[in-house]
N, C-alpha and C positions, 0 to 999 in steps of 0.2 A: 769684550766678553771673554775672549780666550784667556786674558790675564786673570779674570775673576775665577775661571775654571781652574787655572793653574794654581792659584792660591788655595783652592779647596782640594787640591790633589786629584782633580778629575781631568783625565786626558780626553781628547776628542774621540778616541776609539771607544772608551768606556761609555761616553755619552751616546755614540751611535748605537752601541749594543743595547743600551737601555731603551732608547727611542724605538728601535726596531723590534725589541721584545714587546713593548707596549702596543705597537702597531699590530703585531701578530696576534696578541691577546684580543684586541678589538675586532680583528677580522674573524676570529673563531667565535667570538661572542655574537657578532652580527649575523654570521652564517647560521649559527645555532638558533637564534631568535627567528630568522626568516623561515627556516624549516619547521620550527615548532608552531609558528602562527599559521602556516599553511596546513598543518595537521590539526588545527583547532585547539591548540594548547596555549598557555600563557607565554607570550613572547618575551616579556620583561624578565620573568623568572628564569626562562631558558637562556636569555642573554647573559644573566649572571652566572649560570651554570657553565655556559660555554666560555665565558670570560676567564673563570678561575680554573676550569679543568681542561680547556683547549680541545684537542682532537677527541678526547674521551667523551666529553659532553656531546660533541657533534655526532660521534658514532652512536651514542645511546639514542639520540632523537631520530637518527636515520633508521635505526632498527625498530623503534617504537611504532606501534600501530596508531592511526589517527584516533582522536578521542571518541568519535562516533561508534567505534567498535566496542567501547566499554559502557555505553549507555543503552538502556533497553528502549526499544521502540514499541509503541502500542500498535497492535494489529487490529484491523477493522473487522 
């Protein structure tokens, strides 16, 4: 496998950087989705936002109010 990577001019260090970058993106995506779903929002949509924006998406959903604050409740 190392020989195949060397033929493609990919060193193990570059591979480690790519894999760890993808892992960090997934962690931010999952964390954003969990927070969003606990606030009553669309978890998958926020997963994508967190995946592509990272800590910015996580910060936005942490600041956002739960969905119930934006819906009107009927009074008896």
